[in-house]
C-alpha positions in Angstrom: 0.0 0.0 0.0 1.3 3.5 -0.9 2.2 5.9 1.9 1.9 9.5 0.6 3.6 12.0 2.9 2.8 15.7 3.3 5.3 18.1 4.8 4.6 21.7 5.6 7.1 24.3 6.8 8.1 27.9 6.7 11.1 28.4 4.4 13.2 26.1 2.2 15.8 25.0 4.8 13.0 24.1 7.1 11.2 21.8 4.6 14.6 20.3 3.6 15.4 19.3 7.2 11.8 18.0 7.8 11.9 16.0 4.6 15.3 14.6 5.4 14.3 13.6 8.9 11.1 11.9 7.7 12.7 9.8 4.9 15.0 8.2 7.5 11.8 7.1 9.3 9.5 6.0 6.5 11.6 5.8 3.3 11.7 2.4 1.5 14.9 0.9 0.2 15.2 0.0 -3.4 17.9 -1.2 -5.8 18.0 1.0 -9.0 17.3 -1.2 -12.0 17.7 1.5 -14.7 18.9 5.1 -14.7 22.0 7.2 -14.1 22.8 5.3 -10.9 21.8 1.8 -11.9 22.9 -0.9 -9.4 23.0 1.5 -6.4 20.4 1.6 -3.6 18.3 4.5 -2.6 15.8 5.2 0.2 12.7 6.7 -1.4 9.3 8.1 -0.5 6.3 6.5 -2.2 4.9 10.0 -2.9 5.6 13.3 -1.2 4.2 16.8 -1.2 6.3 19.6 0.4 4.8 23.0 1.1 7.0 26.0 1.8 4.7 28.8 3.0 7.5 31.5 2.9 10.1 30.1 0.5 12.0 33.4 0.2 12.3 33.9 4.0 15.9 33.8 5.3 18.5 31.6 3.7 17.5 29.7 0.5 20.0 26.9 1.1 20.3 24.8 4.2 23.3 24.9 6.5 24.5 22.0 8.6 25.5 22.4 12.3 29.2 23.1 12.2 29.6 20.7 15.2 28.9 17.8 12.8 32.0 18.7 10.7 30.1 17.9 7.5 29.9 19.8 4.2 26.6 21.6 3.5 24.5 19.8 0.8 25.0 22.8 -1.5 27.7 25.4 -1.5 26.3 28.8 -0.7 27.6 30.2 -4.0 26.1 27.3 -6.0 23.2 29.4 -7.3 25.4 31.8 -9.2 26.2 29.1 -11.6 22.9 27.2 -11.5 20.5 30.1 -12.3 21.5 30.2 -16.1 20.8 26.5 -16.2 17.2 27.2 -15.1 16.3 30.6 -16.6 18.1 30.8 -19.9 18.4 28.7 -23.0 22.1 28.4 -22.6 23.3 24.9 -23.4 26.9 23.8 -22.9 28.7 21.3 -25.1 27.8 17.7 -24.3 24.4 18.5 -22.7 21.3 17.0 -24.4 19.1 19.4 -22.5 18.9 21.9 -19.7 15.8 22.9 -17.7 16.3 26.5 -19.0 16.5 25.3 -22.6 13.2 23.4 -22.2 11.5 26.4 -20.5 13.0 29.4 -22.2 14.1 28.1 -25.6 11.4 25.6 -26.8 11.7 25.0 -30.6 8.7 26.0 -32.6 7.7 24.2 -35.8 4.7 22.9 -37.8 1.5 25.0 -37.6 3.2 27.5 -35.3 5.3 28.8 -38.2 2.4 29.1 -40.6 0.4 32.3 -41.1 -2.6 32.4 -38.7 -5.9 32.0 -40.5 -9.6 31.4 -39.4 -8.9 27.7 -38.8 -5.6 27.9 -36.9 -6.8 30.8 -34.7 -9.3 28.4 -33.1 -6.3 26.4 -31.9 -3.3 28.8 -31.6 -3.1 32.1 -29.7 -3.6 34.7 -32.5 -2.8 37.8 -30.6 -0.1 39.6 -32.6 1.3 41.2 -29.5 2.5 37.8 -28.5 4.0 36.9 -31.9 5.7 40.3 -32.3 7.1 40.2 -28.7 10.8 39.3 -29.1 11.1 38.2 -25.5 8.4 35.6 -26.1 9.1 34.5 -29.6 12.9 34.4 -29.9 14.3 34.4 -33.4 17.7 32.8 -34.1 19.1 33.8 -37.4 20.7 31.5 -39.9 24.5 31.0 -40.0 26.8 29.3 -42.4 26.3 26.0 -40.6 22.8 26.2 -39.1 19.3 27.2 -40.3 17.4 29.9 -38.6 14.7 28.9 -36.1 12.1 30.4 -33.8 11.7 29.5 -30.1 9.1 30.0 -27.4 10.2 31.4 -24.0 7.5 29.9 -21.7 8.5 32.0 -18.7 8.1 35.3 -20.6 4.8 34.0 -22.1 3.5 33.3 -18.6 4.5 36.7 -17.4 2.8 38.4 -20.4 -0.4 36.4 -20.1 -0.9 37.1 -16.4 0.0 40.8 -17.0 -2.3 41.3 -20.0 -5.1 38.7 -19.8 -5.9 38.5 -16.2 -4.9 36.2 -13.3 -7.8 33.7 -13.2 -6.1 31.3 -15.6 -5.2 27.6 -15.2 -3.2 27.4 -18.4 0.1 28.8 -17.4 2.2 25.7 -16.8 5.8 25.8 -17.8 6.5 22.4 -19.4 9.9 20.6 -19.2 9.0 17.1 -20.1 8.1 16.0 -23.6 7.1 12.6 -25.1 10.5 12.0 -26.7 12.1 12.0 -23.3 11.2 8.3 -23.2 14.0 7.7 -25.6 16.7 9.5 -23.5 19.1 7.6 -21.3 18.6 10.2 -18.6 15.4 12.2 -19.1 14.8 15.5 -17.1 13.8 14.9 -13.5 11.8 18.2 -13.4 8.7 17.7 -15.5 6.9 21.0 -15.1 6.3 24.0 -13.0 2.7 24.9 -12.7 1.7 28.4 -11.6 -1.1 30.3 -10.0 -1.8 33.9 -8.9 -4.0 33.9 -5.8 -4.3 36.3 -2.8 -2.1 38.8 -4.7 0.8 36.4 -4.8 2.4 34.1 -7.4 2.7 30.5 -6.4 4.7 27.7 -8.1 3.9 24.0 -8.2 6.9 22.0 -9.5 6.7 18.2 -10.1 9.8 15.9 -10.2 9.6 12.4 -11.5 12.8 11.6 -9.6 14.6 13.8 -7.1 17.8 13.6 -5.1 16.9 14.8 -1.6 20.4 15.5 -0.4 21.8 17.9 -3.0 19.2 18.2 -5.8 16.2 19.2 -3.6 17.8 22.3 -2.0 19.4 23.5 -5.1 16.4 23.0 -7.3 13.9 24.7 -4.9 16.3 27.6 -4.2 16.6 28.3 -8.0 12.9 27.8 -8.6 12.2 30.3 -5.8 14.5 32.9 -7.4 12.6 32.3 -10.7 9.3 32.8 -8.9 10.5 36.1 -7.4 11.7 37.3 -10.8 8.4 36.5 -12.4 6.3 38.0 -9.6 8.2 41.2 -9.9 7.8 41.4 -13.7 4.0 40.8 -13.3 3.9 43.6 -10.7 3.4 41.5 -7.6 5.2 41.5 -4.3 8.1 39.0 -4.8 8.3 38.3 -1.1 4.8 36.8 -1.1 4.0 33.5 -2.7 4.4 29.8 -1.9 6.0 26.7 -3.4 4.2 23.3 -3.2 6.3 20.7 -4.8 5.5 17.0 -5.4 7.4 13.9 -6.4 6.8 10.2 -6.6 10.6 9.6 -6.6 12.2 11.8 -3.9 15.1 9.8 -2.6 18.5 9.5 -0.8 21.3 7.5 -2.4 22.9 4.9 -0.2 26.3 6.8 -0.2 24.7 9.5 1.9 22.5 7.4 4.2 25.1 7.5 7.1 25.5 11.2 6.7 21.8 11.8 6.7 21.4 9.6 9.8 24.1 11.6 11.5 22.3 14.8 10.8 19.0 13.2 12.0 20.6 11.7 15.1 19.0 8.3 14.7 19.3 5.5 12.1 16.5 4.0 10.0 16.9 0.6 11.8 16.3 2.3 15.2 13.1 3.9 13.8 11.9 0.6 12.4 12.6 -1.1 15.8 10.8 1.5 17.7 7.8 1.4 15.4 7.7 -2.4 15.7 7.8 -2.3 19.5 5.3 0.5 20.0 2.8 -0.3 17.3 2.2 -4.1 17.2 -1.2 -5.6 17.9 -0.5 -9.3 18.2 -4.1 -10.4 18.5 -4.9 -9.5 14.9 -1.4 -8.6 13.5 -2.5 -5.0 13.2 -0.2 -2.0 13.5 -1.7 0.7 15.8 -0.9 4.4 16.1 -1.5 6.7 19.0 -4.9 8.5 18.9 -6.3 11.2 21.2 -8.1 9.5 24.2 -11.0 11.9 23.6 -11.6 10.1 20.3 -11.2 6.6 21.4 -13.0 6.7 24.8 -16.6 7.2 23.5 -15.9 4.6 20.8 -14.6 2.0 23.3 -17.7 2.6 25.6 -19.8 1.1 22.8 -17.5 -1.9 22.6 -18.3 -4.6 25.1 -14.8 -5.8 25.4 -13.0 -2.4 25.0 -11.1 -3.7 22.0 -11.3 -0.8 19.6 -8.0 0.2 18.1 -6.7 2.7 15.6 -4.9 1.2 12.6 -2.5 3.4 10.6 -4.0 2.4 7.2 -7.6 1.3 7.9 -8.8 3.7 10.6 -10.7 2.6 13.7 -11.3 -1.1 14.0 -13.1 -3.2 16.6 -11.5 -6.5 17.4 -14.7 -7.7 19.1 -16.6 -7.8 15.8 -16.7 -11.2 14.0 
């Protein structure tokens, strides 16, 4: 049975620590069959949602206690080099893609390059202010070795749409993933960043198919928060407001950082499993119980002749007296 986890915190270091602590308790261990780290083991959430209410508050990257004598998961100057990877179409030699190239330099072709007519305007945005905006539709001229091309900057399109067409709009999702990623040896982990303006603030909702909790999580979310602040400011909103709610069905820790993570947490996975087994076993029915407020269980147990009602972590309240 799947065990989705919801973690809510204030800023980005807060949710990183909470998420790290929790995976030591509930993460499941797997051997990787295929991927960039095939053959290694990782501890992984079934599914997780992390909610940073004030992602721009304080430091963007977590710092470890100096007494642990461990390196921080991300160097504090890491974002200087990482931001172009997320917010520009810059692509270095040997890279098959970057998040920024997918978001800010998406190749246009097919009907998008044909003159808009009565038929196509039913499908394609026909506003000439979009097509004439050089920040949204980026032209790359021909050279001796390459043909010219046109690209869409999704981030600039999102900013323009919210600024000019109103904020009640569920269409502004910046796509990273595409169908041909199935043919890549190492497809992008970030699949999209959904967006919404509500309560006078711009909120981001990224989804990661796979996500390294130790180093990738803090770096990705810090960069996404800086992108969110930039977009909010361009739209005319307060960049200090706005939340990030990120989800993933593959947030994990690789086995080479398990011991480090347990040192930071102060307790090992095996210790947690042992405690859960000792505290939560119901031998009469083989059920695993969790603590529940006595005010909830007392009136229920009064209706049970043998006072045998329990609370099971997956199935709710159960009465062992029922046949």
